[in-house]
C-alpha positions in Angstrom: 37.8 4.1 -81.2 37.4 3.6 -77.5 39.5 4.9 -74.7 40.2 2.5 -71.8 41.8 3.7 -68.6 43.1 1.4 -65.9 43.8 2.8 -62.4 46.8 1.8 -60.2 44.8 -0.7 -58.1 43.6 -2.4 -61.2 47.3 -2.9 -62.2 48.5 -3.9 -58.8 48.2 -7.6 -59.6 49.1 -7.6 -63.3 51.0 -10.8 -63.1 47.8 -12.7 -62.2 45.0 -10.4 -63.4 43.5 -12.2 -66.3 40.5 -9.9 -66.3 42.5 -6.9 -67.5 43.7 -8.7 -70.7 40.3 -10.2 -71.3 38.7 -6.8 -71.1 41.2 -5.4 -73.7 40.9 -8.4 -76.0 37.1 -8.3 -75.9 36.9 -4.5 -76.7 39.7 -4.8 -79.3 37.4 -7.1 -81.3 34.9 -4.2 -81.6 37.1 -1.1 -81.9 40.6 0.4 -82.0 41.8 1.1 -78.5 43.9 3.6 -76.6 44.8 2.2 -73.2 45.7 4.8 -70.6 47.4 3.5 -67.4 48.3 4.8 -64.0 51.4 3.8 -62.1 51.2 0.3 -60.7 49.7 -0.1 -57.3 51.1 2.4 -54.7 54.1 3.3 -56.9 53.4 7.0 -56.7 53.2 7.0 -52.9 56.5 5.0 -52.7 58.3 7.5 -55.0 57.1 10.4 -52.9 58.2 8.6 -49.8 61.6 8.0 -51.3 62.0 11.7 -52.1 61.3 12.7 -48.5 63.7 10.1 -47.1 66.4 11.2 -49.4 65.8 14.8 -48.5 66.1 14.0 -44.8 69.1 11.7 -45.4 67.2 8.7 -44.0 67.9 5.2 -45.2 65.7 4.5 -48.3 67.1 1.3 -49.8 64.3 -0.9 -48.3 61.7 1.3 -49.9 63.5 1.4 -53.2 63.6 -2.4 -53.2 59.9 -2.5 -52.4 59.3 -0.3 -55.4 61.4 -2.5 -57.7 59.6 -5.6 -56.6 56.2 -4.0 -57.3 57.3 -3.0 -60.8 59.4 -6.1 -61.7 58.2 -8.3 -64.6 60.6 -10.8 -66.1 62.1 -9.9 -69.5 60.7 -6.3 -69.4 63.5 -3.8 -69.4 62.9 -0.9 -67.0 66.5 -0.4 -66.0 66.8 3.1 -67.5 63.9 4.3 -65.3 65.3 2.9 -62.1 68.7 4.2 -62.9 67.2 7.7 -63.3 65.3 7.2 -60.0 68.5 6.3 -58.1 70.4 9.3 -59.6 67.7 11.7 -58.6 67.6 10.3 -55.0 71.3 10.5 -54.7 71.2 14.2 -55.8 68.4 15.0 -53.4 70.2 13.3 -50.6 73.3 15.3 -51.3 71.7 18.8 -51.3 68.9 17.8 -48.9 66.2 19.4 -51.0 64.3 19.0 -54.2 62.2 21.3 -56.4 58.7 20.6 -57.8 60.4 20.0 -61.2 62.6 17.3 -59.8 59.5 15.7 -58.0 57.6 15.6 -61.3 60.6 14.0 -63.1 60.8 11.3 -60.5 57.1 10.6 -60.1 56.5 10.4 -63.8 58.7 7.3 -64.0 55.8 5.4 -62.4 53.5 5.9 -65.4 56.3 5.4 -67.9 57.2 2.1 -66.3 53.6 0.9 -66.1 52.8 1.7 -69.7 56.0 -0.2 -70.9 55.1 -3.2 -68.7 51.4 -3.3 -69.9 52.6 -3.0 -73.6 55.0 -5.9 -73.2 52.4 -8.1 -71.4 49.9 -7.4 -74.2 52.6 -8.4 -76.8 53.1 -11.6 -74.8 49.4 -12.2 -75.3 49.9 -11.9 -79.1 48.1 -8.5 -79.0 49.9 -6.0 -81.2 50.3 -3.2 -78.7 52.3 0.0 -79.3 53.9 2.0 -76.5 53.5 5.7 -76.5 55.4 8.2 -74.3 52.5 10.5 -73.5 54.8 13.3 -72.2 55.5 14.0 -75.9 51.8 14.7 -76.6 50.3 16.3 -73.4 51.6 19.8 -73.4 51.3 21.9 -70.2 52.4 25.0 -68.4 55.3 25.0 -66.0 53.3 24.7 -62.8 54.9 21.5 -61.7 53.1 18.9 -59.6 49.7 20.2 -60.8 50.3 21.4 -64.3 47.5 22.9 -66.5 47.1 21.4 -69.9 47.7 23.7 -73.0 44.8 22.3 -74.9 45.7 24.0 -78.2 49.1 22.5 -78.4 47.9 19.2 -77.0 45.2 18.9 -79.6 47.7 19.5 -82.4 50.1 16.9 -81.0 47.4 14.2 -80.4 45.8 14.6 -83.8 49.1 14.5 -85.6 50.0 11.3 -83.7 46.7 9.7 -84.6 47.2 10.4 -88.2 50.7 9.0 -88.2 49.6 5.9 -86.3 46.2 5.4 -87.9 47.0 1.7 -88.6 47.8 0.9 -85.0 44.7 -0.6 -83.3 46.1 -0.9 -79.8 48.1 1.9 -78.2 49.3 2.0 -74.6 50.3 5.2 -72.8 50.8 6.5 -69.3 48.3 9.0 -67.9 49.0 11.8 -65.4 52.1 13.0 -67.2 53.0 15.7 -69.7 55.7 18.2 -70.6 56.2 21.9 -71.1 57.1 23.5 -74.4 60.7 23.1 -73.3 60.1 19.4 -72.9 60.4 19.4 -69.1 58.3 16.6 -67.6 55.2 17.7 -65.6 52.4 15.9 -63.8 48.7 16.8 -63.8 48.0 16.3 -60.1 46.5 13.3 -58.3 44.0 11.3 -60.5 45.3 13.2 -63.6 45.3 9.9 -65.5 41.6 10.4 -65.9 42.2 13.8 -67.5 44.8 12.3 -69.9 42.2 9.7 -71.0 39.5 12.3 -71.4 41.7 14.5 -73.6 42.5 11.6 -75.9 38.8 10.7 -76.0 38.0 14.3 -77.1 40.7 14.7 -79.7 40.2 11.2 -81.1 36.4 11.6 -81.3 36.1 8.4 -79.2 32.8 6.6 -79.1 33.2 5.8 -75.4 35.6 6.2 -72.5 35.8 3.2 -70.2 37.4 3.9 -66.8 38.3 0.7 -65.0 38.9 1.0 -61.3 38.8 -1.3 -58.2 35.1 -0.7 -57.5 31.8 -1.4 -59.4 31.2 2.3 -60.1 30.3 5.5 -58.3 28.4 5.0 -55.1 26.1 7.0 -52.9 29.1 7.2 -50.5 32.5 5.6 -50.3 31.6 1.9 -49.7 34.8 1.5 -47.7 33.3 3.9 -45.1 29.5 3.3 -45.5 28.7 -0.3 -45.9 25.1 0.5 -47.0 26.2 2.7 -49.9 24.5 1.9 -53.2 25.9 1.9 -56.7 24.6 4.8 -58.9 23.4 3.6 -62.3 23.7 6.9 -64.2 24.8 10.5 -63.8 24.8 13.5 -66.1 28.0 15.5 -66.8 27.1 18.2 -64.3 26.5 15.9 -61.4 29.7 13.9 -62.1 31.7 17.2 -62.3 30.3 18.2 -58.9 31.3 14.8 -57.5 34.8 15.1 -58.8 35.2 18.7 -57.5 34.1 17.8 -54.0 36.1 14.7 -53.5 35.0 11.6 -55.4 38.3 9.8 -55.5 37.8 8.0 -58.8 37.1 11.1 -60.8 39.5 14.0 -61.6 37.9 17.5 -61.2 38.8 18.3 -64.8 37.9 14.9 -66.4 34.3 15.7 -67.4 34.9 19.0 -69.3 36.7 17.5 -72.3 33.9 15.0 -72.8 31.0 17.5 -72.7 31.6 19.2 -76.0 31.4 16.0 -78.0 29.0 14.2 -75.6 31.4 11.3 -75.2 29.9 8.9 -72.6 32.1 7.8 -69.7 31.5 4.5 -67.9 33.1 3.7 -64.5 33.7 0.0 -64.3 35.5 -2.6 -62.1 38.5 -4.5 -63.5 37.9 -7.4 -61.1 34.2 -7.6 -61.9 33.8 -6.9 -65.6 30.3 -8.2 -65.7 29.0 -5.2 -63.7 27.5 -2.4 -65.7 29.1 0.2 -63.5 28.1 3.9 -63.6 27.3 5.7 -66.9 28.1 9.4 -67.1 26.6 11.1 -70.1 24.6 14.1 -71.4 21.3 12.3 -70.6 19.2 14.0 -67.9 18.7 12.1 -64.6 15.9 12.3 -62.0 16.3 15.1 -59.4 17.5 14.2 -55.9 20.6 13.5 -53.9 23.1 11.5 -55.9 26.1 11.0 -53.6 28.1 12.1 -50.5 31.7 13.0 -51.0 34.6 14.0 -48.7 37.5 16.3 -49.1 40.1 15.3 -46.4 43.4 17.0 -47.3 42.2 20.5 -46.8 42.4 23.3 -44.3 40.1 26.2 -43.3 41.4 29.7 -43.5 39.5 32.1 -41.1 39.7 35.8 -41.9 38.3 38.3 -39.3 38.3 42.1 -39.5 35.6 44.3 -38.0 37.2 47.4 -39.4 36.6 46.1 -43.0 32.9 45.9 -42.6 31.2 47.8 -45.5 34.4 48.4 -47.4 34.4 47.6 -51.1 36.9 45.2 -52.7 38.1 43.2 -49.7 37.0 39.9 -51.2 38.8 40.8 -54.5 42.0 41.5 -52.6 41.8 38.2 -50.8 41.1 36.0 -53.9 43.4 38.0 -56.2 46.3 37.4 -53.8 45.6 33.7 -53.7 45.0 33.4 -57.5 48.3 35.1 -58.3 49.9 32.1 -56.6 47.6 29.5 -58.2 45.9 28.7 -54.9 42.4 27.4 -55.5 39.5 28.0 -53.0 36.7 25.4 -52.7 34.2 26.2 -50.0 33.5 29.8 -49.0 31.2 31.2 -46.2 30.9 34.9 -45.3 29.8 36.6 -42.2 27.4 39.6 -42.1 27.2 41.3 -38.7 30.9 41.7 -38.6 33.5 41.1 -41.3 34.3 37.5 -41.4 35.3 35.1 -44.2 36.0 31.4 -44.1 37.3 29.4 -47.0 38.9 26.0 -47.7 42.2 25.4 -49.5 44.4 22.4 -49.9 46.2 21.7 -46.6 49.6 21.9 -48.4 48.9 25.4 -49.4 47.4 26.7 -46.2 50.5 28.2 -44.7 51.4 30.0 -47.9 47.9 31.3 -48.3 48.0 32.7 -44.8 51.4 34.4 -45.4 50.1 35.9 -48.7 47.1 37.4 -47.0 49.1 38.7 -44.1 51.3 40.5 -46.7 48.3 41.8 -48.6 46.6 43.1 -45.5 49.8 44.3 -43.7 48.5 47.9 -43.4 45.1 46.7 -42.3 46.7 44.8 -39.4 48.5 47.9 -38.4 45.3 50.0 -38.4 43.6 47.0 -36.6 40.9 46.8 -39.3 42.0 43.1 -39.7 42.2 41.3 -36.4 43.2 37.7 -37.2 43.9 35.2 -40.0 44.1 31.6 -38.8 44.4 28.1 -40.1 42.3 25.1 -39.0 43.9 21.9 -40.3 41.6 19.5 -38.4 38.7 19.6 -40.9 37.1 17.7 -43.7 34.5 18.8 -46.2 31.4 16.6 -46.6 29.4 17.5 -49.7 25.9 16.3 -50.5 25.6 16.3 -54.3 22.0 17.0 -55.4 20.8 18.2 -52.0 18.6 21.4 -51.8 17.7 23.3 -48.7 14.0 22.4 -48.8 14.7 18.9 -47.5 18.0 19.4 -45.7 16.5 19.9 -42.2 16.3 16.1 -41.5 19.9 15.2 -42.2 21.1 18.4 -40.5 19.0 17.7 -37.4 20.3 14.1 -37.3 23.9 15.5 -37.4 23.2 17.8 -34.4 21.6 15.0 -32.5 24.7 12.9 -33.0 26.9 15.7 -31.7 28.2 16.9 -35.1 27.8 20.6 -35.5 29.2 22.0 -38.8 31.9 24.6 -38.5 31.0 26.2 -41.8 28.0 25.7 -44.2 27.9 26.4 -47.9 25.1 26.1 -50.5 26.2 26.1 -54.1 24.9 28.7 -56.6 22.8 26.1 -58.3 21.1 25.4 -54.9 21.5 21.7 -55.5 24.7 21.0 -53.6 25.5 21.5 -49.9 28.9 21.4 -48.3 29.6 21.1 -44.6 33.0 21.8 -43.0 33.3 19.5 -40.0 36.0 18.3 -37.6 38.1 15.7 -39.4 37.6 12.9 -36.9 33.8 13.2 -37.3 33.5 12.8 -41.1 32.9 9.1 -41.2 30.2 9.3 -38.5 28.7 12.2 -40.4 28.6 10.1 -43.6 26.7 7.3 -41.8 24.2 9.7 -40.3 23.5 11.7 -43.5 23.5 8.6 -45.7 20.9 6.9 -43.5 18.6 9.9 -43.5 18.8 10.6 -47.3 18.9 7.3 -49.0 16.3 5.5 -46.9 18.5 2.7 -45.8 17.8 1.3 -42.4 18.9 3.7 -39.6 21.4 2.0 -37.3 21.0 2.6 -33.6 24.1 1.5 -31.7 23.5 0.3 -28.2 25.8 -0.3 -25.2 24.2 -2.5 -22.5 25.8 -2.1 -19.0 24.5 -4.7 -16.6 24.0 -8.2 -17.9 22.3 -9.7 -14.8 18.7 -11.0 -14.9 17.1 -7.9 -16.4 20.1 -7.1 -18.6 20.2 -10.6 -20.1 16.5 -10.7 -20.8 16.7 -7.3 -22.4 19.5 -8.4 -24.7 17.5 -11.5 -25.7 14.4 -9.4 -26.4 16.3 -6.9 -28.6 18.0 -9.7 -30.6 14.8 -11.7 -31.0 12.9 -8.6 -32.3 15.7 -7.2 -34.4 14.6 -8.4 -37.8 11.0 -7.5 -37.3 11.9 -4.0 -36.2 14.2 -3.6 -39.2 11.4 -4.6 -41.5 8.6 -2.6 -40.0 10.5 0.5 -38.7 13.6 0.6 -40.9 15.7 0.6 -37.8 18.7 -1.7 -37.1 19.3 -2.2 -33.4 23.0 -3.0 -33.0 24.3 -4.0 -29.6 28.0 -3.2 -29.9 29.0 -3.4 -26.2 27.9 -5.5 -23.3 29.4 -4.8 -19.8 29.2 -5.8 -16.2 30.9 -4.3 -13.2 34.3 -5.8 -14.1 34.5 -6.2 -17.9 33.2 -4.9 -21.2 32.9 -6.9 -24.4 32.7 -5.4 -27.9 31.4 -6.7 -31.3 31.9 -4.5 -34.3 29.0 -6.2 -36.2 26.8 -6.5 -33.2 26.0 -9.4 -30.8 23.6 -12.1 -32.0 21.4 -14.8 -30.4 24.5 -16.6 -29.2 25.8 -13.4 -27.6 27.2 -15.1 -24.5 29.4 -17.3 -26.7 30.6 -14.2 -28.7 32.6 -12.7 -25.8 36.1 -12.2 -26.9 39.0 -11.0 -24.7 37.3 -8.6 -22.3 38.5 -5.1 -21.6 38.4 -3.7 -18.0 35.2 -1.8 -17.7 36.4 1.7 -17.1 33.2 2.9 -18.9 35.4 5.3 -20.8 36.3 2.3 -23.1 32.7 2.3 -24.4 33.0 6.0 -25.3 36.4 5.4 -26.9 35.2 2.4 -28.9 32.2 4.4 -30.3 34.5 7.2 -31.4 37.1 4.9 -32.9 34.4 3.1 -35.0 32.5 6.3 -35.8 29.3 4.9 -34.4 26.1 7.0 -34.7 22.8 7.1 -32.9 24.2 6.0 -29.6 22.2 4.8 -26.6 23.6 3.7 -23.2 21.4 1.2 -21.3 22.0 1.2 -17.5 20.6 -2.0 -16.0 22.7 -1.8 -12.9 21.8 -0.8 -9.4 25.1 1.0 -8.6 25.8 4.7 -8.2 29.1 4.6 -10.3 27.4 4.6 -13.7 24.8 7.4 -13.0 27.8 9.5 -11.9 29.2 9.1 -15.4 26.0 9.8 -17.3 27.2 13.4 -18.2 30.3 12.0 -19.8 28.2 9.8 -22.0 25.8 12.6 -22.8 28.7 14.9 -23.8 29.9 12.2 -26.2 26.7 11.7 -28.0 24.8 9.1 -26.0 21.2 9.1 -25.1 20.4 7.3 -21.9 17.8 4.6 -21.0 17.9 3.4 -17.4 16.2 1.0 -15.1 18.6 2.3 -12.4 16.8 4.7 -10.0 20.0 6.2 -8.6 20.5 9.1 -11.0 17.0 10.4 -10.4 17.4 10.2 -6.6 20.8 11.7 -6.0 20.9 15.3 -4.8 18.5 17.7 -6.4 21.5 19.7 -7.6 22.8 16.6 -9.6 19.2 16.1 -10.9 19.1 19.7 -12.2 22.6 19.6 -13.7 21.9 16.4 -15.5 18.8 17.8 -17.2 20.7 21.0 -18.0 23.4 19.0 -19.7 20.7 16.9 -21.6 19.2 20.1 -22.9 22.6 21.5 -23.9 23.5 18.4 -25.9 20.0 17.8 -27.2 20.0 14.3 -25.7 17.3 12.3 -24.0 17.1 10.3 -20.8 14.3 7.8 -20.5 13.5 5.9 -17.3 9.9 4.7 -17.5 10.9 1.5 -15.6 12.2 3.5 -12.6 8.7 3.3 -11.1 6.2 0.6 -11.9 8.4 -1.6 -14.1 6.7 -1.6 -17.5 3.6 0.4 -16.5 3.0 3.7 -18.4 3.2 5.8 -15.2 6.0 8.4 -15.5 4.9 9.5 -19.0 1.3 10.0 -17.9 2.3 12.0 -14.8 4.6 14.1 -17.0 1.7 14.8 -19.5 -0.7 15.6 -16.7 1.7 18.0 -15.1 2.8 19.7 -18.3 -0.9 20.1 -19.4 -1.4 22.2 -16.2 -3.4 19.6 -14.3 -2.9 20.2 -10.5 -1.9 16.8 -9.0 -2.8 16.9 -5.3 -1.7 13.4 -4.1 -0.1 10.2 -5.3 -0.5 7.0 -3.3 0.0 3.4 -4.0 1.9 0.1 -3.8 5.1 1.1 -5.5 7.0 -2.2 -5.2 6.0 -5.3 -7.1 8.3 -7.3 -4.7 6.6 -6.0 -1.5 3.2 -6.3 -3.3 3.8 -10.0 -3.9 5.1 -10.6 -0.3 2.2 -8.9 1.5 -0.5 -10.1 -0.9 0.5 -13.7 -0.2 1.3 -13.2 3.5 -2.0 -11.5 4.3 -4.3 -14.2 3.0 -2.3 -17.5 3.3 -1.4 -19.4 6.4 2.3 -19.4 5.7 5.1 -18.0 7.9 6.7 -14.8 6.6 10.1 -16.5 5.9 8.4 -19.0 3.6 6.7 -16.2 1.6 10.0 -14.2 1.4 11.8 -17.3 0.1 9.2 -17.7 -2.6 9.7 -14.1 -3.7 13.5 -14.7 -3.8 13.1 -17.8 -5.9 10.9 -16.0 -8.4 13.6 -13.4 -8.8 11.4 -10.6 -7.5 13.8 -9.4 -4.9 17.3 -7.8 -5.0 20.2 -10.1 -4.3 19.9 -8.7 -0.7 16.2 -8.8 0.1 16.7 -6.1 2.7 17.1 -3.6 -0.1 13.4 -4.2 -0.8 12.3 -4.6 2.9 14.1 -1.5 4.0 11.7 0.7 2.1 14.5 2.6 0.4 13.5 1.3 -3.0 9.9 2.5 -2.5 11.3 5.9 -1.2 13.4 6.3 -4.3 10.4 5.7 -6.6 8.3 8.1 -4.6 11.0 10.8 -4.9 11.3 10.2 -8.7 7.5 11.0 -9.0 7.9 14.0 -6.7 10.6 15.5 -8.9 8.5 14.9 -12.0 6.2 17.4 -10.4 9.1 19.9 -10.0 9.3 19.4 -6.3 12.8 19.8 -4.8 12.7 17.1 -2.2 15.8 15.1 -1.2 15.9 11.4 -0.2 16.5 12.4 3.4 13.2 14.3 3.4 11.3 11.0 3.2 9.9 9.3 6.2 10.8 5.6 5.6 9.5 2.7 7.6 12.2 0.0 7.6 10.6 -3.5 7.7 13.8 -5.1 8.9 14.1 -5.5 12.7 17.2 -3.7 14.0 19.0 -6.9 15.0 18.8 -8.1 11.4 20.1 -4.9 9.7 23.9 -5.4 10.4 24.1 -9.1 9.3 25.8 -10.1 6.1 23.6 -11.2 3.2 24.4 -14.8 3.8 23.7 -14.6 7.5 20.4 -12.8 6.9 19.3 -15.5 4.4 20.2 -18.2 6.9 18.2 -16.6 9.7 15.0 -15.7 7.8 12.9 -17.7 10.2 13.9 -15.2 12.9 11.5 -12.7 11.2 8.4 -14.9 11.7 7.5 -13.8 15.3 7.6 -10.1 14.4 5.4 -10.5 11.3 3.0 -13.0 13.0 2.3 -10.3 15.6 1.4 -7.8 12.8 -0.8 -10.4 11.1 -2.7 -11.2 14.3 -3.6 -7.5 14.6 -5.5 -7.6 11.3 -9.3 -7.6 11.3 -11.2 -10.2 9.2 -11.6 -7.8 6.2 -8.1 -6.3 6.4 -4.8 -7.0 4.6 -1.3 -5.5 4.8 0.1 -3.2 2.1 3.4 -1.3 2.0 2.6 2.0 0.4 4.3 5.2 -0.7 2.4 8.5 -0.4 3.1 11.9 -1.8 0.9 14.6 -0.3 0.9 18.1 1.1 0.7 21.4 -0.9 2.3 20.2 -4.1 2.4 23.7 -5.5 5.1 24.6 -3.0 8.8 23.8 -3.2 8.5 20.5 -1.4 5.9 17.9 -0.7 5.3 15.4 2.1 6.8 12.0 1.3 6.4 8.8 3.4 6.6 5.1 3.0 4.8 2.8 5.5 3.2 -0.6 6.1 -0.6 -0.1 6.5 -3.8 -2.0 7.0 -6.4 -1.6 4.2 -9.8 -3.0 3.5 -9.4 -6.1 1.3 -12.2 -4.8 -1.0 -10.5 -1.5 -1.6 -8.4 -0.9 -4.8 -5.2 -1.4 -2.7 -6.7 -4.4 -1.0 -7.6 -6.2 -4.2 -4.1 -6.4 -5.5 -2.8 -9.8 -6.4 0.5 -11.4 -7.4 3.3 -8.9 -7.9 1.0 -6.1 -9.2 1.7 -2.5 -8.4 -1.0 0.2 -8.2 -0.9 3.9 -8.3 -3.7 6.3 -7.3 -3.2 9.8 -8.8 -5.4 12.4 -7.3 -5.9 15.7 -9.2 -7.9 18.9 -8.8 -10.1 18.1 -11.8 -10.9 14.5 -10.8 -11.5 15.3 -7.1 -11.9 12.3 -4.9 -11.9 9.9 -7.9 -8.3 9.1 -8.6 -6.7 8.0 -11.9 -5.6 4.4 -11.2 -2.8 2.7 -13.0 -2.3 -0.9 -12.1 -0.3 -3.9 -13.5 2.7 -6.1 -13.1 5.3 -4.2 -11.0 8.1 -6.7 -10.8 9.9 -9.4 -12.9 12.8 -9.4 -15.3 10.5 -9.8 -18.4 8.3 -6.9 -17.5 11.2 -4.6 -16.6 13.2 -5.5 -19.6 10.2 -5.0 -21.9 9.8 -1.5 -20.3 13.4 -0.7 -21.0 13.0 -2.0 -24.6 10.0 0.3 -25.0 12.2 3.3 -24.0 14.8 2.2 -26.5 12.3 2.1 -29.4 10.9 5.5 -28.4 14.4 6.9 -28.7 15.3 5.0 -31.8 12.3 6.4 -33.8 13.2 10.0 -32.8 16.9 9.7 -33.9 
């Protein structure tokens, strides 16, 4: 004999679900069958909704009609059940209340209807099915809505039935329901149909229990929440029981126990995909390691605090005895040590009662102030890692913290193989993604928001998308651009932007920046990086908001590092507090490895005495060309504009402010406390050109030629012009001397030999004396800058 159980979702489309009848017919050719069914679709939820509406005297006829439509099948008589339902609802509405006994009587009608419907549909298929009212066989106590099975009486009833109906090869009954010794109908709690099926499997000595659901088996996580979840081929009884206890929705916590004694295998299968082998649960051992992640949602955390009880014997016994007397079960427990504290998890529907019971039990202790507080936290969920031991838990735990998820309570099971984390409810889906990616070796997803889609931003997006597959294959990292924004709008893509990203833009949202944070929260995105490719001050002023909400920052924008020193310090303090990183290698020298090297030199204790160089690739290009070619300055400047080397307003480059910002960034890397106003800046724009509009300035570029021709005529034969930044003075003090200026240099010197848009940096140190460390290379251009930003992204991604 085999036991086959069909869940509510498997029955939701009975009128067109040929798979279900094919499954039954196929197995019936091999063995006698007992078919256990749940209520059809969401029938149970609708019945409970009707009870609440009747109690509160709200209109419920529409819901009742929805229930009837869901359970209507032509020529199948269910009138007596709906008549009873209507009578119960009228009574509840009249007295505006109902008891657990009344709730069970009402809810049980769902399983009674479904078992009658399935029986008749099988008869219509010429399969000789027999209907059984399972409330007559499953005997329970009188704890209504979550009754406990009286196994002694139940075994007698089931075996007596099997003897009387030994010639019946196909029996259909409803799961989840039973009755007391006084024949009052009870229910076994949610997912109790699995328990019903397991009991029949045990007492019928079934060869196999096939549990058909709406999924292909048990997964490493709920696939509706974690798309990368994998089906588990096999579990042993102990592992399955742990999964059921800690929230696996397709298993009842008591399902496994009846199967263990007789080693009856249980296979979880999909009604709509009968070809799948599903998940086998048996006595066979399985390899060690994490099996699955589960979630308990409808729970609450009870916190018990009492300094005066420290060291007293029997406190825990008083707590749990008080709860046990009222049939309140506790799942996760964590105890304090330095002061008396206890946290434990109960069903959320029982939390208020649990608190009241404990307040009664410790009434005297409150009076003596030995107990200080008993509180309830309803905003929690429990994420359990089945098969996880502490030896390898540091990686997923560290990943959680990096993503801003700090467990409220931590529990390691007695076996040492299961870990449960109590976390804020709104974070559990994000936690599942983070832990699952760490444990099961699937590609880690790094979610990226790009702000600024101008020249550099657009090139960066193209670079990320073009390299995405290669990075996924080589580094097991999926780079997912979920948001692209400019100064006016932000565009989102749940599945990430692709090579045609500019054609993917849907209806934009106003770019309040907060919308990016809100979107990441709403979609439970993990491993977040904000990319700032703007040149504005508005976004750097919001960096702390992003950091507080779990984002690391990568920026080509120099503003944040050159605002007040107080802002600079507070930003780094906040980064440290949130364990976030802020990378900005492209702030100075575009893609050159400059900032990291200066950091390493400084941290290693090397005394840097001076930094000097051509900091701007734009100004490098302009003066390299102007110094050696017989061209007017305006023509050289236009060439730089056409190549995209300058800012939209070239005066932003020629003013020297950009070089000054870069110089200040390096000074602050040496822990100097200089401000931007401390820098002596030579502005290369004559005064009369400084107040013009951008358009007016561009139209009057030839007016600059006389000024620069005079500078050029002053050069000796072996000299060229270079715009340099220099950091000097006693750099062991609080501030250094910072200046930017246009100077003449020997064309054979390191500075003089620059070509194109290269930048060069001379780093003088105490150890190297007069022989500086020189870093030289391309210092301007969208491709170079974008590649530098991309490098920062990859450095962050690998550390997440």
